PAMAR-183164 format. One record per residue (C-alpha): residue number from 0; residue in three letters; x, y, z. Coordinates in pm, whole numbers, always signed. Layout:
BEGIN
sekol n: NUM | res: Ala | x: X | y: Y | z: Z
...
END
This chain:
BEGIN
sekol n: 0 | res: Unk | x: +1446 | y: +30 | z: +463
sekol n: 1 | res: Unk | x: +1231 | y: +65 | z: +149
sekol n: 2 | res: Unk | x: +1180 | y: -205 | z: -109
sekol n: 3 | res: Unk | x: +1192 | y: +66 | z: -377
sekol n: 4 | res: Unk | x: +1566 | y: +75 | z: -312
sekol n: 5 | res: Unk | x: +1598 | y: -301 | z: -298
sekol n: 6 | res: Unk | x: +1430 | y: -393 | z: -622
sekol n: 7 | res: Unk | x: +1535 | y: -130 | z: -870
sekol n: 8 | res: Unk | x: +1830 | y: -354 | z: -956
sekol n: 9 | res: Unk | x: +1590 | y: -626 | z: -1068
sekol n: 10 | res: Unk | x: +1418 | y: -407 | z: -1327
sekol n: 11 | res: Unk | x: +1644 | y: -341 | z: -1626
sekol n: 12 | res: Unk | x: +1475 | y: -87 | z: -1845
sekol n: 13 | res: Unk | x: +1746 | y: +163 | z: -1943
sekol n: 14 | res: Unk | x: +1549 | y: +472 | z: -1855
sekol n: 15 | res: Unk | x: +1820 | y: +736 | z: -1886
sekol n: 16 | res: Unk | x: +1675 | y: +847 | z: -2220
sekol n: 17 | res: Unk | x: +1334 | y: +897 | z: -2058
sekol n: 18 | res: Unk | x: +1481 | y: +1118 | z: -1791
sekol n: 19 | res: Unk | x: +1666 | y: +1331 | z: -2043
sekol n: 20 | res: Unk | x: +1362 | y: +1373 | z: -2266
sekol n: 21 | res: Unk | x: +1088 | y: +1413 | z: -2009
sekol n: 22 | res: Unk | x: +970 | y: +1768 | z: -1958
sekol n: 23 | res: Unk | x: +702 | y: +1739 | z: -1697
sekol n: 24 | res: Unk | x: +478 | y: +2017 | z: -1584
sekol n: 25 | res: Unk | x: +222 | y: +2052 | z: -1310
sekol n: 26 | res: Unk | x: -9 | y: +2206 | z: -1573
sekol n: 27 | res: Unk | x: -140 | y: +1885 | z: -1719
sekol n: 28 | res: Unk | x: -367 | y: +2074 | z: -1953
sekol n: 29 | res: Unk | x: -77 | y: +2173 | z: -2176
sekol n: 30 | res: Unk | x: +58 | y: +1821 | z: -2226
sekol n: 31 | res: Unk | x: -212 | y: +1560 | z: -2157
sekol n: 32 | res: Unk | x: -525 | y: +1433 | z: -2326
sekol n: 33 | res: Unk | x: -831 | y: +1540 | z: -2127
sekol n: 34 | res: Unk | x: -1042 | y: +1289 | z: -1936
sekol n: 35 | res: Unk | x: -812 | y: +991 | z: -1982
sekol n: 36 | res: Unk | x: -961 | y: +782 | z: -1701
sekol n: 37 | res: Unk | x: -665 | y: +600 | z: -1548
sekol n: 38 | res: Unk | x: -404 | y: +769 | z: -1334
sekol n: 39 | res: Unk | x: -68 | y: +605 | z: -1268
sekol n: 40 | res: Unk | x: +239 | y: +702 | z: -1072
sekol n: 41 | res: Unk | x: +559 | y: +603 | z: -1250
sekol n: 42 | res: Unk | x: +879 | y: +567 | z: -1049
sekol n: 43 | res: Unk | x: +1191 | y: +644 | z: -1250
sekol n: 44 | res: Unk | x: +1531 | y: +597 | z: -1089
sekol n: 45 | res: Unk | x: +1858 | y: +749 | z: -1208
sekol n: 46 | res: Unk | x: +2190 | y: +760 | z: -1020
sekol n: 47 | res: Unk | x: +2020 | y: +631 | z: -707
sekol n: 48 | res: Unk | x: +1749 | y: +900 | z: -703
sekol n: 49 | res: Unk | x: +1385 | y: +817 | z: -769
sekol n: 50 | res: Unk | x: +1144 | y: +1070 | z: -918
sekol n: 51 | res: Unk | x: +772 | y: +1007 | z: -952
sekol n: 52 | res: Unk | x: +559 | y: +1115 | z: -1248
sekol n: 53 | res: Unk | x: +181 | y: +1108 | z: -1219
sekol n: 54 | res: Unk | x: +38 | y: +1048 | z: -1567
sekol n: 55 | res: Unk | x: -293 | y: +948 | z: -1724
sekol n: 56 | res: Unk | x: -379 | y: +665 | z: -1963
sekol n: 57 | res: Unk | x: -675 | y: +574 | z: -2177
sekol n: 58 | res: Unk | x: -646 | y: +194 | z: -2173
sekol n: 59 | res: Unk | x: -449 | y: -34 | z: -1942
sekol n: 60 | res: Unk | x: -523 | y: -357 | z: -2128
sekol n: 61 | res: Unk | x: -406 | y: -256 | z: -2477
sekol n: 62 | res: Unk | x: -84 | y: -451 | z: -2538
sekol n: 63 | res: Unk | x: +9 | y: -224 | z: -2831
sekol n: 64 | res: Unk | x: +34 | y: +82 | z: -2606
sekol n: 65 | res: Unk | x: +319 | y: +215 | z: -2392
sekol n: 66 | res: Unk | x: +250 | y: +432 | z: -2089
sekol n: 67 | res: Unk | x: +532 | y: +675 | z: -2023
sekol n: 68 | res: Unk | x: +620 | y: +1017 | z: -1882
sekol n: 69 | res: Unk | x: +765 | y: +1160 | z: -2201
sekol n: 70 | res: Unk | x: +680 | y: +1530 | z: -2205
sekol n: 71 | res: Unk | x: +393 | y: +1489 | z: -1963
sekol n: 72 | res: Unk | x: +304 | y: +1420 | z: -1605
sekol n: 73 | res: Unk | x: +313 | y: +1584 | z: -1265
sekol n: 74 | res: Unk | x: +667 | y: +1547 | z: -1134
sekol n: 75 | res: Unk | x: +708 | y: +1468 | z: -763
sekol n: 76 | res: Unk | x: +1030 | y: +1423 | z: -571
sekol n: 77 | res: Unk | x: +1097 | y: +1212 | z: -263
sekol n: 78 | res: Unk | x: +962 | y: +865 | z: -197
sekol n: 79 | res: Unk | x: +585 | y: +863 | z: -238
sekol n: 80 | res: Unk | x: +283 | y: +659 | z: -142
sekol n: 81 | res: Unk | x: -48 | y: +703 | z: -320
sekol n: 82 | res: Unk | x: -398 | y: +647 | z: -187
sekol n: 83 | res: Unk | x: -735 | y: +735 | z: -340
sekol n: 84 | res: Unk | x: -1041 | y: +864 | z: -157
sekol n: 85 | res: Unk | x: -1342 | y: +953 | z: -370
sekol n: 86 | res: Unk | x: -1220 | y: +1168 | z: -657
sekol n: 87 | res: Unk | x: -902 | y: +1277 | z: -482
sekol n: 88 | res: Unk | x: -570 | y: +1100 | z: -516
sekol n: 89 | res: Unk | x: -341 | y: +1165 | z: -220
sekol n: 90 | res: Unk | x: +33 | y: +1169 | z: -280
sekol n: 91 | res: Unk | x: +204 | y: +1117 | z: +56
sekol n: 92 | res: Unk | x: +572 | y: +1196 | z: +100
sekol n: 93 | res: Unk | x: +819 | y: +973 | z: +277
sekol n: 94 | res: Unk | x: +1188 | y: +941 | z: +369
sekol n: 95 | res: Unk | x: +1226 | y: +1306 | z: +461
sekol n: 96 | res: Unk | x: +926 | y: +1447 | z: +270
sekol n: 97 | res: Unk | x: +654 | y: +1543 | z: +521
sekol n: 98 | res: Unk | x: +398 | y: +1694 | z: +286
sekol n: 99 | res: Unk | x: +96 | y: +1538 | z: +120
sekol n: 100 | res: Unk | x: -57 | y: +1661 | z: -203
sekol n: 101 | res: Unk | x: -409 | y: +1617 | z: -334
sekol n: 102 | res: Unk | x: -452 | y: +1543 | z: -705
sekol n: 103 | res: Unk | x: -792 | y: +1603 | z: -860
sekol n: 104 | res: Unk | x: -938 | y: +1639 | z: -1207
sekol n: 105 | res: Unk | x: -1027 | y: +1996 | z: -1308
sekol n: 106 | res: Unk | x: -1333 | y: +2108 | z: -1503
sekol n: 107 | res: Unk | x: -1147 | y: +2065 | z: -1831
sekol n: 108 | res: Unk | x: -1062 | y: +1704 | z: -1756
sekol n: 109 | res: Unk | x: -696 | y: +1739 | z: -1666
sekol n: 110 | res: Unk | x: -544 | y: +1624 | z: -1337
sekol n: 111 | res: Unk | x: -392 | y: +1895 | z: -1122
sekol n: 112 | res: Unk | x: -226 | y: +1926 | z: -784
sekol n: 113 | res: Unk | x: -499 | y: +2096 | z: -584
sekol n: 114 | res: Unk | x: -343 | y: +2137 | z: -243
sekol n: 115 | res: Unk | x: -37 | y: +2074 | z: -34
sekol n: 116 | res: Unk | x: -55 | y: +2023 | z: +341
sekol n: 117 | res: Unk | x: +250 | y: +1976 | z: +559
sekol n: 118 | res: Unk | x: +273 | y: +1740 | z: +854
sekol n: 119 | res: Unk | x: +533 | y: +1762 | z: +1129
sekol n: 120 | res: Unk | x: +672 | y: +1424 | z: +1022
sekol n: 121 | res: Unk | x: +573 | y: +1181 | z: +748
sekol n: 122 | res: Unk | x: +223 | y: +1043 | z: +824
sekol n: 123 | res: Unk | x: +268 | y: +674 | z: +890
sekol n: 124 | res: Unk | x: -105 | y: +598 | z: +901
sekol n: 125 | res: Unk | x: -361 | y: +729 | z: +651
sekol n: 126 | res: Unk | x: -712 | y: +593 | z: +597
sekol n: 127 | res: Unk | x: -1058 | y: +698 | z: +486
sekol n: 128 | res: Unk | x: -1321 | y: +755 | z: +754
sekol n: 129 | res: Unk | x: -1619 | y: +859 | z: +540
sekol n: 130 | res: Unk | x: -1695 | y: +1033 | z: +210
sekol n: 131 | res: Unk | x: -1556 | y: +1360 | z: +341
sekol n: 132 | res: Unk | x: -1274 | y: +1273 | z: +579
sekol n: 133 | res: Unk | x: -939 | y: +1098 | z: +597
sekol n: 134 | res: Unk | x: -761 | y: +1022 | z: +924
sekol n: 135 | res: Unk | x: -384 | y: +1059 | z: +944
sekol n: 136 | res: Unk | x: -141 | y: +959 | z: +1215
sekol n: 137 | res: Unk | x: +218 | y: +1062 | z: +1286
sekol n: 138 | res: Unk | x: +451 | y: +847 | z: +1493
sekol n: 139 | res: Unk | x: +789 | y: +966 | z: +1624
sekol n: 140 | res: Unk | x: +1076 | y: +779 | z: +1463
sekol n: 141 | res: Unk | x: +1221 | y: +669 | z: +1797
sekol n: 142 | res: Unk | x: +1179 | y: +708 | z: +2172
sekol n: 143 | res: Unk | x: +1406 | y: +1011 | z: +2187
sekol n: 144 | res: Unk | x: +1186 | y: +1192 | z: +1933
sekol n: 145 | res: Unk | x: +891 | y: +1209 | z: +2170
sekol n: 146 | res: Unk | x: +636 | y: +982 | z: +2328
sekol n: 147 | res: Unk | x: +314 | y: +1104 | z: +2169
sekol n: 148 | res: Unk | x: +119 | y: +1027 | z: +1855
sekol n: 149 | res: Unk | x: -33 | y: +1305 | z: +1646
sekol n: 150 | res: Unk | x: -370 | y: +1249 | z: +1478
sekol n: 151 | res: Unk | x: -523 | y: +1467 | z: +1205
sekol n: 152 | res: Unk | x: -851 | y: +1484 | z: +1020
sekol n: 153 | res: Unk | x: -809 | y: +1572 | z: +652
sekol n: 154 | res: Unk | x: -1092 | y: +1711 | z: +440
sekol n: 155 | res: Unk | x: -1099 | y: +1509 | z: +116
sekol n: 156 | res: Unk | x: -1243 | y: +1791 | z: -94
sekol n: 157 | res: Unk | x: -1073 | y: +2102 | z: +42
sekol n: 158 | res: Unk | x: -749 | y: +1919 | z: +134
sekol n: 159 | res: Unk | x: -728 | y: +2098 | z: +466
sekol n: 160 | res: Unk | x: -607 | y: +1967 | z: +803
sekol n: 161 | res: Unk | x: -916 | y: +2024 | z: +1018
sekol n: 162 | res: Unk | x: -836 | y: +1862 | z: +1349
sekol n: 163 | res: Unk | x: -508 | y: +1793 | z: +1532
sekol n: 164 | res: Unk | x: -472 | y: +1585 | z: +1848
sekol n: 165 | res: Unk | x: -133 | y: +1556 | z: +2018
sekol n: 166 | res: Unk | x: -222 | y: +1417 | z: +2361
sekol n: 167 | res: Unk | x: -230 | y: +1043 | z: +2282
sekol n: 168 | res: Unk | x: +77 | y: +853 | z: +2399
sekol n: 169 | res: Unk | x: +267 | y: +599 | z: +2189
sekol n: 170 | res: Unk | x: +241 | y: +362 | z: +2486
sekol n: 171 | res: Unk | x: +152 | y: +83 | z: +2510
sekol n: 172 | res: Unk | x: +256 | y: +13 | z: +2150
sekol n: 173 | res: Unk | x: +619 | y: +53 | z: +2260
sekol n: 174 | res: Unk | x: +598 | y: -204 | z: +2539
sekol n: 175 | res: Unk | x: +847 | y: -436 | z: +2363
sekol n: 176 | res: Unk | x: +1036 | y: -251 | z: +2089
sekol n: 177 | res: Unk | x: +953 | y: +60 | z: +1889
sekol n: 178 | res: Unk | x: +634 | y: +12 | z: +1685
sekol n: 179 | res: Unk | x: +658 | y: +21 | z: +1305
sekol n: 180 | res: Unk | x: +308 | y: +74 | z: +1168
sekol n: 181 | res: Unk | x: +193 | y: -175 | z: +904
sekol n: 182 | res: Unk | x: -167 | y: -62 | z: +855
sekol n: 183 | res: Unk | x: -445 | y: +167 | z: +974
sekol n: 184 | res: Unk | x: -818 | y: +139 | z: +908
sekol n: 185 | res: Unk | x: -1139 | y: +293 | z: +1038
sekol n: 186 | res: Unk | x: -1418 | y: +50 | z: +1128
sekol n: 187 | res: Unk | x: -1726 | y: +109 | z: +1337
sekol n: 188 | res: Unk | x: -1635 | y: +416 | z: +1538
sekol n: 189 | res: Unk | x: -1270 | y: +328 | z: +1592
sekol n: 190 | res: Unk | x: -925 | y: +346 | z: +1433
sekol n: 191 | res: Unk | x: -731 | y: +20 | z: +1421
sekol n: 192 | res: Unk | x: -351 | y: +37 | z: +1392
sekol n: 193 | res: Unk | x: -142 | y: -274 | z: +1324
sekol n: 194 | res: Unk | x: +230 | y: -268 | z: +1387
sekol n: 195 | res: Unk | x: +551 | y: -467 | z: +1408
sekol n: 196 | res: Unk | x: +767 | y: -423 | z: +1721
sekol n: 197 | res: Unk | x: +1116 | y: -390 | z: +1575
sekol n: 198 | res: Unk | x: +1455 | y: -291 | z: +1706
sekol n: 199 | res: Unk | x: +1531 | y: +47 | z: +1543
sekol n: 200 | res: Unk | x: +1904 | y: -22 | z: +1535
sekol n: 201 | res: Unk | x: +1927 | y: -385 | z: +1426
sekol n: 202 | res: Unk | x: +1583 | y: -416 | z: +1258
sekol n: 203 | res: Unk | x: +1530 | y: -748 | z: +1433
sekol n: 204 | res: Unk | x: +1173 | y: -858 | z: +1502
sekol n: 205 | res: Unk | x: +1201 | y: -1045 | z: +1831
sekol n: 206 | res: Unk | x: +827 | y: -1025 | z: +1909
sekol n: 207 | res: Unk | x: +695 | y: -1157 | z: +1578
sekol n: 208 | res: Unk | x: +497 | y: -1439 | z: +1737
sekol n: 209 | res: Unk | x: +196 | y: -1224 | z: +1838
sekol n: 210 | res: Unk | x: -60 | y: -1017 | z: +1649
sekol n: 211 | res: Unk | x: -73 | y: -660 | z: +1784
sekol n: 212 | res: Unk | x: -344 | y: -405 | z: +1699
sekol n: 213 | res: Unk | x: -386 | y: -78 | z: +1887
sekol n: 214 | res: Unk | x: -742 | y: +58 | z: +1898
sekol n: 215 | res: Unk | x: -831 | y: +429 | z: +1922
sekol n: 216 | res: Unk | x: -1163 | y: +609 | z: +1947
sekol n: 217 | res: Unk | x: -1257 | y: +848 | z: +1671
sekol n: 218 | res: Unk | x: -1274 | y: +1146 | z: +1631
sekol n: 219 | res: Unk | x: -1111 | y: +1219 | z: +1968
sekol n: 220 | res: Unk | x: -835 | y: +961 | z: +1896
sekol n: 221 | res: Unk | x: -791 | y: +836 | z: +2251
sekol n: 222 | res: Unk | x: -637 | y: +496 | z: +2325
sekol n: 223 | res: Unk | x: -897 | y: +226 | z: +2387
sekol n: 224 | res: Unk | x: -721 | y: -109 | z: +2395
sekol n: 225 | res: Unk | x: -422 | y: -307 | z: +2275
sekol n: 226 | res: Unk | x: -549 | y: -622 | z: +2104
sekol n: 227 | res: Unk | x: -327 | y: -930 | z: +2107
sekol n: 228 | res: Unk | x: -363 | y: -1275 | z: +1954
sekol n: 229 | res: Unk | x: -116 | y: -1563 | z: +1937
sekol n: 230 | res: Unk | x: -281 | y: -1768 | z: +1663
sekol n: 231 | res: Unk | x: -59 | y: -1585 | z: +1415
sekol n: 232 | res: Unk | x: +226 | y: -1335 | z: +1434
sekol n: 233 | res: Unk | x: +250 | y: -962 | z: +1363
sekol n: 234 | res: Unk | x: -16 | y: -816 | z: +1136
sekol n: 235 | res: Unk | x: +120 | y: -682 | z: +805
sekol n: 236 | res: Unk | x: +481 | y: -600 | z: +723
sekol n: 237 | res: Unk | x: +682 | y: -283 | z: +756
sekol n: 238 | res: Unk | x: +647 | y: -21 | z: +480
sekol n: 239 | res: Unk | x: +398 | y: -232 | z: +283
sekol n: 240 | res: Unk | x: +89 | y: -94 | z: +464
sekol n: 241 | res: Unk | x: -79 | y: -431 | z: +414
sekol n: 242 | res: Unk | x: -221 | y: -510 | z: +757
sekol n: 243 | res: Unk | x: -593 | y: -475 | z: +686
sekol n: 244 | res: Unk | x: -865 | y: -505 | z: +424
sekol n: 245 | res: Unk | x: -1224 | y: -390 | z: +491
sekol n: 246 | res: Unk | x: -1524 | y: -586 | z: +365
sekol n: 247 | res: Unk | x: -1872 | y: -470 | z: +267
sekol n: 248 | res: Unk | x: -1999 | y: -492 | z: +626
sekol n: 249 | res: Unk | x: -1717 | y: -270 | z: +750
sekol n: 250 | res: Unk | x: -1544 | y: -561 | z: +923
sekol n: 251 | res: Unk | x: -1166 | y: -595 | z: +895
sekol n: 252 | res: Unk | x: -961 | y: -888 | z: +777
sekol n: 253 | res: Unk | x: -608 | y: -882 | z: +920
sekol n: 254 | res: Unk | x: -319 | y: -1057 | z: +744
sekol n: 255 | res: Unk | x: -10 | y: -1194 | z: +916
sekol n: 256 | res: Unk | x: +283 | y: -1320 | z: +710
sekol n: 257 | res: Unk | x: +597 | y: -1280 | z: +928
sekol n: 258 | res: Unk | x: +790 | y: -1340 | z: +607
sekol n: 259 | res: Unk | x: +1167 | y: -1305 | z: +588
sekol n: 260 | res: Unk | x: +1121 | y: -1177 | z: +233
sekol n: 261 | res: Unk | x: +911 | y: -890 | z: +370
sekol n: 262 | res: Unk | x: +1145 | y: -772 | z: +641
sekol n: 263 | res: Unk | x: +1111 | y: -1005 | z: +938
sekol n: 264 | res: Unk | x: +1425 | y: -1139 | z: +1101
sekol n: 265 | res: Unk | x: +1242 | y: -1455 | z: +1200
sekol n: 266 | res: Unk | x: +926 | y: -1639 | z: +1095
sekol n: 267 | res: Unk | x: +783 | y: -1804 | z: +1408
sekol n: 268 | res: Unk | x: +424 | y: -1847 | z: +1288
sekol n: 269 | res: Unk | x: +237 | y: -1945 | z: +975
sekol n: 270 | res: Unk | x: +90 | y: -1687 | z: +739
sekol n: 271 | res: Unk | x: -279 | y: -1649 | z: +801
sekol n: 272 | res: Unk | x: -582 | y: -1427 | z: +842
sekol n: 273 | res: Unk | x: -780 | y: -1308 | z: +1143
sekol n: 274 | res: Unk | x: -1096 | y: -1098 | z: +1155
sekol n: 275 | res: Unk | x: -1212 | y: -796 | z: +1357
sekol n: 276 | res: Unk | x: -1581 | y: -710 | z: +1354
sekol n: 277 | res: Unk | x: -1640 | y: -337 | z: +1314
sekol n: 278 | res: Unk | x: -1612 | y: -161 | z: +1647
sekol n: 279 | res: Unk | x: -1494 | y: -468 | z: +1842
sekol n: 280 | res: Unk | x: -1184 | y: -466 | z: +2059
sekol n: 281 | res: Unk | x: -1109 | y: -839 | z: +2029
sekol n: 282 | res: Unk | x: -1018 | y: -1053 | z: +1732
sekol n: 283 | res: Unk | x: -1311 | y: -1269 | z: +1624
sekol n: 284 | res: Unk | x: -1254 | y: -1597 | z: +1816
sekol n: 285 | res: Unk | x: -1454 | y: -1792 | z: +1557
sekol n: 286 | res: Unk | x: -1251 | y: -1692 | z: +1251
sekol n: 287 | res: Unk | x: -904 | y: -1807 | z: +1155
sekol n: 288 | res: Unk | x: -759 | y: -1900 | z: +816
sekol n: 289 | res: Unk | x: -416 | y: -2066 | z: +813
sekol n: 290 | res: Unk | x: -314 | y: -1980 | z: +458
sekol n: 291 | res: Unk | x: +31 | y: -2132 | z: +487
sekol n: 292 | res: Unk | x: -108 | y: -2467 | z: +602
sekol n: 293 | res: Unk | x: -331 | y: -2468 | z: +292
sekol n: 294 | res: Unk | x: -73 | y: -2359 | z: +34
sekol n: 295 | res: Unk | x: +277 | y: -2371 | z: +184
sekol n: 296 | res: Unk | x: +313 | y: -2002 | z: +92
sekol n: 297 | res: Unk | x: +297 | y: -1658 | z: +251
sekol n: 298 | res: Unk | x: +91 | y: -1360 | z: +133
sekol n: 299 | res: Unk | x: +300 | y: -1053 | z: +55
sekol n: 300 | res: Unk | x: +46 | y: -804 | z: -89
sekol n: 301 | res: Unk | x: -332 | y: -810 | z: -122
sekol n: 302 | res: Unk | x: -635 | y: -615 | z: -242
sekol n: 303 | res: Unk | x: -996 | y: -673 | z: -140
sekol n: 304 | res: Unk | x: -1225 | y: -736 | z: -437
sekol n: 305 | res: Unk | x: -1561 | y: -799 | z: -272
sekol n: 306 | res: Unk | x: -1769 | y: -1093 | z: -152
sekol n: 307 | res: Unk | x: -1483 | y: -1213 | z: +65
sekol n: 308 | res: Unk | x: -1233 | y: -1246 | z: -221
sekol n: 309 | res: Unk | x: -891 | y: -1083 | z: -249
sekol n: 310 | res: Unk | x: -629 | y: -1060 | z: -521
sekol n: 311 | res: Unk | x: -286 | y: -1132 | z: -378
sekol n: 312 | res: Unk | x: +81 | y: -1173 | z: -453
sekol n: 313 | res: Unk | x: +223 | y: -1462 | z: -251
sekol n: 314 | res: Unk | x: +580 | y: -1565 | z: -180
sekol n: 315 | res: Unk | x: +651 | y: -1900 | z: -344
sekol n: 316 | res: Unk | x: +983 | y: -1956 | z: -163
sekol n: 317 | res: Unk | x: +984 | y: -1956 | z: +215
sekol n: 318 | res: Unk | x: +1366 | y: -1945 | z: +201
sekol n: 319 | res: Unk | x: +1372 | y: -1623 | z: -2
sekol n: 320 | res: Unk | x: +1644 | y: -1386 | z: +115
sekol n: 321 | res: Unk | x: +1568 | y: -1112 | z: +366
sekol n: 322 | res: Unk | x: +1387 | y: -805 | z: +231
sekol n: 323 | res: Unk | x: +1389 | y: -954 | z: -120
sekol n: 324 | res: Unk | x: +1011 | y: -951 | z: -185
sekol n: 325 | res: Unk | x: +1099 | y: -1203 | z: -453
sekol n: 326 | res: Unk | x: +954 | y: -1503 | z: -639
sekol n: 327 | res: Unk | x: +592 | y: -1392 | z: -622
sekol n: 328 | res: Unk | x: +291 | y: -1537 | z: -797
sekol n: 329 | res: Unk | x: -65 | y: -1405 | z: -810
sekol n: 330 | res: Unk | x: -363 | y: -1578 | z: -653
sekol n: 331 | res: Unk | x: -731 | y: -1518 | z: -587
sekol n: 332 | res: Unk | x: -805 | y: -1599 | z: -223
sekol n: 333 | res: Unk | x: -1151 | y: -1659 | z: -84
sekol n: 334 | res: Unk | x: -1144 | y: -1550 | z: +281
sekol n: 335 | res: Unk | x: -1491 | y: -1689 | z: +350
sekol n: 336 | res: Unk | x: -1453 | y: -2034 | z: +198
sekol n: 337 | res: Unk | x: -1079 | y: -2043 | z: +279
sekol n: 338 | res: Unk | x: -955 | y: -2136 | z: -67
sekol n: 339 | res: Unk | x: -680 | y: -2011 | z: -298
sekol n: 340 | res: Unk | x: -661 | y: -2029 | z: -678
sekol n: 341 | res: Unk | x: -346 | y: -1951 | z: -878
sekol n: 342 | res: Unk | x: -383 | y: -1695 | z: -1155
sekol n: 343 | res: Unk | x: -277 | y: -1830 | z: -1495
sekol n: 344 | res: Unk | x: -84 | y: -1604 | z: -1731
sekol n: 345 | res: Unk | x: +122 | y: -1393 | z: -1489
sekol n: 346 | res: Unk | x: +486 | y: -1503 | z: -1457
sekol n: 347 | res: Unk | x: +659 | y: -1549 | z: -1123
sekol n: 348 | res: Unk | x: +812 | y: -1210 | z: -1050
sekol n: 349 | res: Unk | x: +968 | y: -982 | z: -791
sekol n: 350 | res: Unk | x: +787 | y: -706 | z: -604
sekol n: 351 | res: Unk | x: +720 | y: -410 | z: -829
sekol n: 352 | res: Unk | x: +936 | y: -167 | z: -628
sekol n: 353 | res: Unk | x: +669 | y: +52 | z: -469
sekol n: 354 | res: Unk | x: +547 | y: +29 | z: -112
sekol n: 355 | res: Unk | x: +168 | y: +7 | z: -122
sekol n: 356 | res: Unk | x: +29 | y: -263 | z: -350
sekol n: 357 | res: Unk | x: -1 | y: -145 | z: -710
sekol n: 358 | res: Unk | x: -331 | y: -302 | z: -801
sekol n: 359 | res: Unk | x: -667 | y: -173 | z: -931
sekol n: 360 | res: Unk | x: -1000 | y: -350 | z: -962
sekol n: 361 | res: Unk | x: -1311 | y: -271 | z: -1166
sekol n: 362 | res: Unk | x: -1586 | y: -463 | z: -1342
sekol n: 363 | res: Unk | x: -1450 | y: -806 | z: -1264
sekol n: 364 | res: Unk | x: -1098 | y: -724 | z: -1383
sekol n: 365 | res: Unk | x: -781 | y: -668 | z: -1181
sekol n: 366 | res: Unk | x: -500 | y: -455 | z: -1324
sekol n: 367 | res: Unk | x: -158 | y: -489 | z: -1168
sekol n: 368 | res: Unk | x: +192 | y: -383 | z: -1267
sekol n: 369 | res: Unk | x: +430 | y: -678 | z: -1307
sekol n: 370 | res: Unk | x: +806 | y: -640 | z: -1356
sekol n: 371 | res: Unk | x: +950 | y: -888 | z: -1608
sekol n: 372 | res: Unk | x: +1290 | y: -936 | z: -1770
sekol n: 373 | res: Unk | x: +1169 | y: -734 | z: -2070
sekol n: 374 | res: Unk | x: +1014 | y: -448 | z: -1873
sekol n: 375 | res: Unk | x: +713 | y: -356 | z: -1662
sekol n: 376 | res: Unk | x: +370 | y: -451 | z: -1795
sekol n: 377 | res: Unk | x: +12 | y: -408 | z: -1681
sekol n: 378 | res: Unk | x: -155 | y: -748 | z: -1657
sekol n: 379 | res: Unk | x: -534 | y: -777 | z: -1673
sekol n: 380 | res: Unk | x: -682 | y: -1063 | z: -1470
sekol n: 381 | res: Unk | x: -1035 | y: -1191 | z: -1520
sekol n: 382 | res: Unk | x: -1136 | y: -1277 | z: -1164
sekol n: 383 | res: Unk | x: -1409 | y: -1522 | z: -1268
sekol n: 384 | res: Unk | x: -1167 | y: -1741 | z: -1465
sekol n: 385 | res: Unk | x: -846 | y: -1654 | z: -1276
sekol n: 386 | res: Unk | x: -668 | y: -1597 | z: -1606
sekol n: 387 | res: Unk | x: -454 | y: -1299 | z: -1704
sekol n: 388 | res: Unk | x: -334 | y: -1135 | z: -2024
sekol n: 389 | res: Unk | x: -47 | y: -894 | z: -2076
sekol n: 390 | res: Unk | x: -158 | y: -537 | z: -2140
sekol n: 391 | res: Unk | x: +18 | y: -205 | z: -2182
sekol n: 392 | res: Unk | x: +390 | y: -169 | z: -2132
sekol n: 393 | res: Unk | x: +507 | y: +92 | z: -1878
sekol n: 394 | res: Unk | x: +831 | y: +284 | z: -1933
sekol n: 395 | res: Unk | x: +938 | y: +316 | z: -1570
sekol n: 396 | res: Unk | x: +1143 | y: +130 | z: -1313
sekol n: 397 | res: Unk | x: +823 | y: +60 | z: -1121
sekol n: 398 | res: Unk | x: +460 | y: +170 | z: -1087
sekol n: 399 | res: Unk | x: +373 | y: +319 | z: -747
sekol n: 400 | res: Unk | x: -2 | y: +330 | z: -802
sekol n: 401 | res: Unk | x: -289 | y: +266 | z: -1044
sekol n: 402 | res: Unk | x: -616 | y: +454 | z: -997
sekol n: 403 | res: Unk | x: -916 | y: +593 | z: -1180
sekol n: 404 | res: Unk | x: -1050 | y: +947 | z: -1154
sekol n: 405 | res: Unk | x: -1381 | y: +1029 | z: -1325
END
């Protein structure tokens, strides 16, 4: 289940006119202004079908501007996730789309689709290893689809699949129920994969009381160890890809929310954070941060800012309905000092409708897309003061990604 489907009903923008007027072309040079720095993916839904338009913008904070896909943008079908590595923006297909496309800026300053590589199934894990390489992982959708993982190495510049490993078994991730991956990161010389054991028929999470992280060597992608910890529950939540954030030392912070609003059928443990030092195969025994004990809330989405701080959307109602991703507020969380500050100026809102967190950080400012009753807006938050102002309006049902390409 995808929260894109669940939350479109909450965002009333009347976009039929946009769909009828938009004439989008993969040749951005004919319709766009060159070297506009920001790149956004706009999700526009009509008659139950969502189409994505990748567009550029000059200024996210200008409240007099509207960002739209009218007569411009790279049109992409199927449900999409977006992830940046260097100066390449990867558009990753989902729900039946098994291809990934690289988007780069050409010599004339326009963004173009520069490559299209096809996986056997939709890659469920995708993370940056170094300046040149991404790691991708495929997982069969169920036990009868095969018992092996497939790992790839992807060249960030040439957009080629350089290495393919098919010998690694899904086991022991499937010891309880089928694993639904919630995050993948490279740290030290290993790949860390967080997951939620979930019944593929009922979507119940009967093993939510334990943190599970599978560790693989890299680049040979062989199973090393299954890490478990009972201080908190499952790491991350299904289809949000929010299990990990990496700090400046290359260590990983792992977030557990076991929130009903983010797809769990039960919430047996508090929301909190654990830590994995780069290359280790045990959770750091000396670090734990019980966020729910501090605030009475659960983290839904988060972005690492630096110096131990993250920008997060947190669920304000622990009784929020299942899969709702509703009643969120924004906070700045200090993972080192174990504090949380509410951001002033952003209204309580529902999830924006994408899967990965739509949030971008630069020069002390966070830019995030917030759905409101009057439309979707980019809010600019000054991290130092934890205050936000409303910026550009976005003519879309939701924003699937905000990035910057030089």
